[in-house]
C-alpha positions in Angstrom: 4.3 -85.5 -15.3 0.6 -84.6 -15.4 -2.0 -87.2 -14.8 -5.2 -86.9 -16.9 -8.5 -87.2 -15.1 -10.4 -90.2 -16.4 -13.9 -89.9 -17.9 -15.6 -91.6 -15.0 -19.2 -91.2 -13.9 -20.2 -87.7 -13.0 -22.7 -88.2 -10.1 -23.6 -84.5 -9.8 -24.9 -84.5 -13.4 -26.9 -87.7 -13.0 -28.4 -86.4 -9.8 -29.5 -83.2 -11.5 -31.1 -85.2 -14.4 -33.0 -87.5 -11.9 -34.3 -84.5 -10.0 -35.7 -82.8 -13.1 -37.3 -86.0 -14.2 -38.9 -86.5 -10.8 -40.1 -82.9 -10.7 -41.7 -83.3 -14.2 -43.6 -86.4 -13.0 -44.8 -84.6 -9.9 -46.0 -81.6 -11.9 -47.8 -83.8 -14.5 -49.4 -85.9 -11.7 -50.5 -82.8 -9.8 -52.1 -81.3 -13.0 -53.9 -84.6 -13.7 -55.3 -84.6 -10.2 -56.5 -81.0 -10.5 -58.2 -81.7 -13.9 -59.8 -84.8 -12.5 -61.2 -82.9 -9.5 -62.5 -80.1 -11.7 -64.2 -82.6 -14.0 -65.7 -84.5 -11.0 -67.0 -81.3 -9.4 -68.5 -80.0 -12.7 -70.2 -83.3 -13.3 -71.6 -83.5 -9.8 -72.8 -79.9 -10.0 -74.5 -80.3 -13.4 -76.1 -83.7 -12.9 -75.5 -84.5 -9.3 -79.1 -83.8 -8.3 -81.2 -86.9 -8.8 -84.9 -86.8 -8.1 -87.8 -89.2 -8.2 -90.9 -88.1 -10.1 -94.0 -88.0 -7.9 -97.4 -88.9 -9.4 -98.6 -89.3 -13.0 -98.9 -85.6 -14.0 -96.1 -85.9 -16.6 -97.1 -89.2 -18.2 -96.4 -90.4 -20.8 -93.1 -88.4 -20.8 -92.3 -89.4 -17.2 -94.0 -91.7 -14.8 -94.3 -91.8 -11.1 -91.2 -93.3 -9.6 -89.0 -92.5 -12.6 -85.5 -91.3 -11.6 -84.2 -88.2 -13.4 -81.0 -86.1 -13.4 -81.4 -82.4 -13.1 -79.1 -79.8 -14.6 -78.8 -77.2 -11.8 -76.4 -74.9 -13.7 -78.2 -74.1 -16.9 -80.7 -71.5 -15.5 -77.8 -69.6 -13.9 -76.6 -68.7 -17.4 -79.7 -68.8 -19.5 -83.5 -68.5 -19.1 -86.0 -71.4 -19.2 -87.5 -71.9 -22.6 -91.0 -72.9 -23.7 -91.0 -76.8 -23.8 -88.3 -77.2 -21.1 -89.2 -79.8 -18.4 -88.3 -78.0 -15.2 -87.9 -79.0 -11.5 -89.1 -76.5 -8.9 -90.4 -76.0 -5.4 -93.8 -74.4 -5.4 -93.4 -70.9 -3.9 -89.9 -71.9 -2.9 -91.3 -74.2 -0.2 -88.3 -76.3 0.8 -90.5 -78.7 2.8 -92.4 -79.7 -0.4 -91.3 -82.5 -2.7 -89.9 -81.5 -6.1 -92.4 -80.7 -8.8 -91.7 -81.6 -12.4 -93.7 -79.7 -15.1 -93.3 -78.4 -18.6 -92.8 -74.6 -19.4 -95.7 -73.4 -21.5 -95.5 -69.6 -21.0 -92.5 -67.4 -20.6 -92.2 -63.8 -19.3 -94.3 -61.3 -21.3 -96.7 -64.0 -22.6 -100.5 -63.6 -22.2 -102.0 -67.0 -21.3 -105.6 -68.2 -21.3 -107.3 -71.5 -21.4 -110.7 -71.6 -23.0 -112.7 -74.4 -24.6 -110.1 -76.8 -23.3 -107.3 -75.2 -25.3 -104.3 -73.1 -24.4 -104.0 -69.7 -26.0 -100.7 -67.8 -25.9 -100.8 -64.2 -27.0 -104.2 -64.8 -28.5 -103.2 -67.8 -30.6 -103.9 -71.5 -30.0 -100.8 -73.2 -28.7 -100.3 -76.7 -29.9 -97.7 -79.3 -28.9 -97.7 -83.1 -28.8 -99.8 -83.0 -25.6 -102.5 -80.6 -26.8 -104.9 -83.4 -28.0 -106.2 -83.8 -24.5 -108.7 -81.1 -23.7 -108.4 -79.4 -20.3 -111.7 -79.4 -18.5 -110.4 -77.2 -15.6 -108.9 -73.9 -16.8 -108.4 -72.8 -13.2 -106.6 -69.5 -12.8 -106.1 -69.3 -16.6 -109.8 -69.1 -17.3 -109.2 -65.4 -17.5 -106.3 -63.9 -19.5 -103.1 -63.5 -17.5 -99.9 -61.8 -18.5 -96.7 -63.2 -17.1 -94.5 -60.7 -15.3 -90.7 -60.6 -15.5 -89.3 -63.8 -14.1 -92.6 -65.7 -14.2 -93.3 -68.9 -16.0 -96.6 -70.8 -16.6 -96.2 -74.6 -16.3 -98.4 -77.5 -17.1 -98.1 -81.3 -16.7 -98.0 -83.3 -19.9 -101.0 -85.3 -18.5 -103.1 -82.2 -18.5 -106.3 -83.8 -17.2 -104.5 -85.0 -14.1 -101.9 -82.4 -13.1 -101.5 -79.9 -10.3 -99.8 -77.0 -12.0 -99.9 -73.2 -12.7 -103.7 -73.4 -13.1 -104.1 -73.8 -9.4 -103.5 -71.2 -6.7 -101.2 -73.4 -4.5 -98.7 -73.6 -7.5 -99.5 -70.5 -9.6 -96.9 -69.0 -11.9 -93.4 -70.2 -11.2 -90.6 -67.7 -10.5 -87.2 -68.5 -12.0 -85.6 -68.3 -8.5 -87.8 -71.3 -7.4 -86.6 -73.5 -10.3 -84.0 -76.0 -9.2 -83.0 -76.8 -12.8 -83.9 -78.6 -16.0 -84.8 -82.3 -16.0 -82.7 -83.6 -18.9 -82.1 -87.4 -18.5 -84.2 -90.3 -17.1 -81.8 -93.0 -15.8 -84.3 -95.3 -14.2 -86.1 -97.6 -14.9 -83.4 -99.1 -17.1 -85.7 -99.9 -19.9 -86.8 -96.2 -20.2 -83.3 -94.6 -20.0 -82.8 -91.6 -22.2 -82.9 -87.8 -22.8 -86.0 -85.9 -21.9 -87.3 -84.1 -24.9 -88.5 -80.5 -25.3 -92.0 -81.6 -26.4 -92.2 -78.9 -29.1 
């Protein structure tokens, strides 16, 4: 007489199912951690540099003591554009504080300041900060042509700004630019994106 085996629990099958389920959870958890780390690293790299604006050379756009976030990545993949607010070290001097100015001239441009106005390639350049006449043309009193990798920068408060008009700053090389100032996060009442000024 043959005895039929009962349909009792099959522990081997259950164990296999549990292991696959646990493995799936571990893989999902690991992927989530990796994605989180990549996002965190990217965010810190893009906006991790926070600087304080020194002085009033960029008022009314930015004031002394304002805290801004700097995109350090953008100029690794693209060139600064006219109107960008850039953060740089003059002549790459790492002992200096960060300077914040607006790009007015880009490589290949001919720049001159005469009669208090900026001329780019022989034409008057106007932006929302041009109403203020510049009494001191400095180095730009004579026509200058920007070489490859050179940028001419001015403060928005053009009557009170140490910028490319002066020998200790001069034209800024792209390699000395830390990045683009893009967001003011303090003081709280003035939080917001920093415009191109064009």
